C-alpha positions in Angstrom: 73.5 90.7 133.7 75.8 90.9 130.7 79.1 92.6 131.0 79.5 96.0 129.3 82.1 96.1 126.6 83.4 99.2 124.9 84.1 98.9 121.1 86.5 101.5 119.5 86.9 101.5 115.7 88.7 103.7 113.2 86.5 106.6 112.1 88.1 106.9 108.7 89.8 104.4 106.4 91.3 105.6 103.2 93.0 103.0 100.8 94.2 103.7 97.4 96.8 105.1 95.0 98.4 108.4 96.1 96.1 108.9 99.1 99.0 110.4 101.1 97.9 113.7 99.5 94.7 113.5 101.6 96.3 113.1 105.0 95.8 116.8 105.9 92.2 116.6 104.8 91.5 113.6 106.9 93.2 115.1 110.0 91.1 118.3 109.5 87.9 116.4 109.0 88.5 114.5 112.2 89.2 117.8 114.1 92.6 116.6 115.4 93.8 120.2 116.1 96.4 122.3 114.3 99.5 120.8 116.0 100.6 117.2 115.1 103.5 114.9 115.8 104.7 112.9 112.9 106.6 109.7 113.9 108.8 107.7 111.6 112.1 105.8 111.5 115.0 106.2 109.1 113.6 103.9 106.5 110.0 105.2 106.5 111.0 108.8 106.5 112.2 108.2 102.9 109.3 105.9 102.0 106.5 108.3 103.0 107.4 110.3 106.1 108.9 113.3 104.3 105.9 113.6 102.0 103.5 113.4 105.0 105.5 116.2 106.7 105.3 118.3 103.6 101.6 117.7 103.0 100.6 118.5 106.6 102.7 121.7 106.6 101.4 122.8 103.3 97.8 122.3 104.6 98.6 124.6 107.5 99.4 122.2 110.4 102.2 122.9 112.9 104.2 119.7 112.8 106.8 118.2 115.1 109.0 115.4 113.7 109.9 112.4 115.9 112.3 109.6 114.9 111.6 106.2 116.4 114.9 104.3 117.0 114.6 101.1 119.0 110.9 100.4 119.2 110.8 99.9 123.0 109.6 101.7 126.1 112.2 104.5 125.9 110.8 105.5 122.5 107.2 105.3 123.9 108.1 107.5 126.8 109.9 110.0 124.6 107.1 110.2 122.1 104.5 110.4 124.9 106.3 113.4 126.3 106.7 115.1 122.9 103.1 114.6 122.0 101.4 115.8 125.2 100.9 119.3 123.8 99.7 118.2 120.4 96.4 117.1 119.0 97.4 113.7 117.6 100.3 111.5 116.5 100.6 110.6 112.9 102.5 107.3 112.6 104.3 106.7 109.3 105.9 103.2 109.1 105.8 99.5 109.7 105.1 97.7 113.0 107.8 99.4 115.1 106.7 103.0 114.4 103.0 102.2 114.6 103.2 100.2 117.8 105.3 102.9 119.5 102.8 105.5 118.4 99.7 103.7 119.5 101.2 103.1 122.9 102.4 106.6 123.3 99.0 108.0 122.1 97.2 105.7 124.6 99.3 106.9 127.5 99.1 110.5 126.5 95.3 110.2 125.9 95.5 111.5 122.4 94.5 109.9 119.1 96.9 108.5 116.5 96.6 108.2 112.7 98.1 105.0 111.1 100.0 105.4 107.8 101.5 102.0 107.0 104.4 101.8 104.6 104.1 97.9 104.5 101.4 95.4 104.8 103.4 93.1 107.1 100.9 92.4 109.9 97.6 93.6 111.4 99.2 96.0 113.8 98.5 98.8 111.4 95.0 98.9 112.7 94.8 96.9 115.9 94.3 97.9 119.6 97.4 96.0 120.7 100.9 97.4 120.8 103.8 95.0 120.4 107.0 96.3 122.1 110.6 95.0 122.5 112.0 95.2 126.0 115.3 93.6 127.1 115.2 91.5 123.9 111.7 90.2 124.6 108.6 91.1 122.6 105.4 91.6 124.6 102.0 93.2 123.9 100.2 95.9 125.8 96.7 97.3 125.5 96.2 100.5 123.5 93.5 101.8 121.2 93.0 101.4 117.4 93.9 104.4 115.2 91.4 107.1 114.7 92.1 106.9 111.0 94.1 104.8 108.6 95.6 106.2 105.4 97.0 103.3 103.3 98.6 104.4 100.1 98.9 101.4 97.8 101.6 103.1 95.7 103.8 103.4 98.7 103.1 99.9 100.1 103.6 98.3 96.7 107.3 99.4 96.9 107.9 97.7 100.2 110.0 94.4 100.0 107.6 91.5 98.9 108.7 89.6 101.9 106.9 92.0 104.2 103.7 91.7 102.2 103.9 87.9 102.3 104.4 88.0 106.1 101.2 90.0 106.4 99.4 87.3 104.5 100.7 84.8 107.0 99.3 86.9 109.9 95.9 87.0 108.2 95.7 83.3 107.4 96.6 82.5 111.0 93.1 83.6 112.0 92.1 80.1 111.0 93.9 78.4 113.9 93.3 81.4 116.3 89.6 80.8 116.0 90.0 77.0 116.4 91.8 77.7 119.6 89.1 80.1 120.8 86.4 77.5 120.1 88.5 74.9 122.0 88.8 77.2 125.0 85.0 77.7 124.9 84.4 74.0 124.9 86.9 73.0 127.5 87.1 76.1 129.8 83.8 77.9 129.1 85.7 80.9 127.9 83.7 83.7 126.3 83.4 83.2 122.6 82.2 86.0 120.2 80.6 84.5 117.2 80.5 87.6 115.2 84.2 88.5 115.8 85.3 84.9 115.1 83.4 84.8 111.8 84.8 88.2 110.8 88.3 86.9 111.4 87.6 83.7 109.6 86.2 85.6 106.6 89.5 87.5 106.3 91.5 84.3 106.3 89.1 82.6 103.9 89.1 85.5 101.4 92.8 85.6 101.3 93.1 81.8 100.8 90.5 81.8 98.1 92.2 84.7 96.3 95.8 83.4 96.8 96.6 83.6 93.1 95.6 87.3 92.9 97.3 88.1 96.2 100.5 86.4 94.9 100.9 88.9 92.1 101.7 91.6 94.7 100.0 94.2 92.4 97.7 96.9 93.8 94.6 94.7 93.4 96.1 92.0 95.6 97.5 94.6 97.9 94.0 96.1 98.5 92.7 92.6 99.4 95.5 92.2 102.0 95.1 95.7 103.5 91.3 95.3 103.8 91.8 91.9 105.5 94.4 93.4 108.0 92.0 96.2 108.9 89.1 93.7 109.2 91.3 91.8 111.7 91.5 94.9 113.9 87.7 95.3 113.7 87.3 91.7 114.8 89.6 92.2 117.8 87.9 95.5 118.8 84.5 93.7 118.8 85.8 90.8 120.8 87.7 93.1 123.3 90.9 91.1 122.9 93.2 89.6 120.3 91.6 86.2 120.6 90.0 86.1 117.0 93.5 86.7 115.5 96.0 85.3 117.9 96.3 81.7 119.2 98.9 79.0 119.6 100.6 80.0 116.3 101.3 83.5 117.7 102.7 82.0 121.0 104.9 79.8 118.8 106.2 82.9 117.0 106.8 84.7 120.3 108.8 81.7 121.6 111.0 81.8 118.5 111.6 85.5 119.0 112.9 84.8 122.4 115.6 82.3 121.5 116.1 81.7 117.8 119.5 82.6 116.5 117.9 84.5 113.5 114.2 84.9 114.0 112.1 85.3 110.8 109.5 87.9 110.4 106.5 87.7 112.7 104.1 86.8 109.9 106.5 84.2 108.5 106.8 82.4 111.9 103.1 82.6 112.4 102.5 81.0 109.0 104.6 78.0 110.0 102.8 77.8 113.4 99.4 77.9 111.6 100.3 74.9 109.4 101.3 72.8 112.5 98.5 73.9 114.7 95.9 73.2 112.0 97.4 69.6 111.8 97.1 69.3 115.6 93.5 70.4 115.5 92.9 67.6 112.9 91.8 70.1 110.2 92.9 70.6 106.6 96.5 71.7 107.0 97.3 71.0 103.3 94.9 73.7 102.0 96.4 76.2 104.5 100.0 75.2 103.5 99.2 75.4 99.7 97.6 78.8 100.0 100.7 80.2 101.9 103.0 78.6 99.3 101.0 80.1 96.4 101.4 83.5 98.0 105.1 83.0 98.5 105.2 82.8 102.3 107.6 80.2 103.8 106.1 76.8 104.6 109.2 75.1 105.9 111.7 76.0 108.6 114.5 76.1 106.0 112.6 78.7 103.9 112.2 80.8 107.0 115.8 80.5 107.9 115.0 78.5 111.1 116.3 75.1 112.2 114.3 72.0 113.0 115.4 72.1 116.6 114.1 75.7 117.0 110.7 74.7 115.6 110.3 71.8 118.1 111.6 73.9 121.0 109.2 76.7 120.2 106.2 74.4 120.1 107.1 73.2 123.6 107.9 76.6 125.0 104.8 78.4 123.5 102.2 77.3 126.2 104.5 78.6 128.9 104.4 82.2 127.6 100.7 82.9 128.2 97.8 81.2 130.1 95.5 81.8 127.1 94.3 78.3 126.3 95.3 76.9 122.9 95.9 73.5 121.2 99.5 73.8 122.4 98.2 73.8 126.0 96.8 70.3 125.8 100.0 68.6 126.9 102.0 68.4 123.6 105.1 66.2 124.1 108.4 66.6 122.4 107.7 63.5 120.4 104.2 64.8 119.3 105.6 68.2 118.4 108.3 66.7 116.2 105.8 64.3 114.6 103.4 67.2 113.8 106.2 69.3 112.4 107.5 66.4 110.3 104.1 65.3 109.1 103.4 68.8 107.7 106.8 69.1 106.1 107.7 72.1 108.2 110.8 70.3 109.3 112.7 67.5 107.5 111.5 63.9 107.6 107.8 64.1 106.8 105.0 64.2 104.3 105.1 67.3 102.2 
């Protein structure tokens, strides 16, 4: 008898220029109630939060404003308590605001609407919330947004570095799926063909259109946003983050835990993807070249990391989670250094 899996997907996705004006219409069509909480932080209030507050109030909604400060459990608890008497949470921001909102919405059993102000990672649409607690980042289960309103005019104004980091997060699907296939072969782990192919399609589309994506205009931005949302669909279908998160993500989490100056999540994941592709014996040069074309970092130096930190993270990564990846196959310090050097991620090898 096959196990029963529940798949939850966004009911509305709106991507385009000046679509913030449609937020009230979307909330009304989804029957989210007349009382909403709008969550933001100091930066995203200016970028889009103030406009969202005005649009919703002008459309007749009763709105409570909530400022996210640290991005950890205290924010989640406070937002959860604030939102209990409201119909939904409208999250305006990057990863921190959206992750806090999806966690709070899940705990309060109310929906949330995702309004990204940057295309920096697939958290804008995924069912996983990444929170910081005692200096450590960890993921908890939540639900995807009931709607996504992605205004390309707003997101295009975000620092290009954030956009390039989002590209790194998408291209990392390549090694995430390789790890999933490896776990199926060696440990008979469940493998979802459809979810895996959907994740691979997002990565492939981005790599094949790297020159367009590199322009950071609204055409390229739309490709990236659609790929990030497609990632969330793949994860929802699979019932886990497996299609989009493998050893390269564990590598990034390791760096977050000890690096003196961690890079952005998508930047670290990009480096991990290059190395893990090499370890799988696949075409790491094509992966590296696509990332370089887009402008994502392809060396430790470009990401502001040290060679020692890269090697240490490769060795620490498999200790962070039991999910089987290429890094769980007994990688030694010598092998980790050789892979990082051979790919040019650290000094001493073949770029």
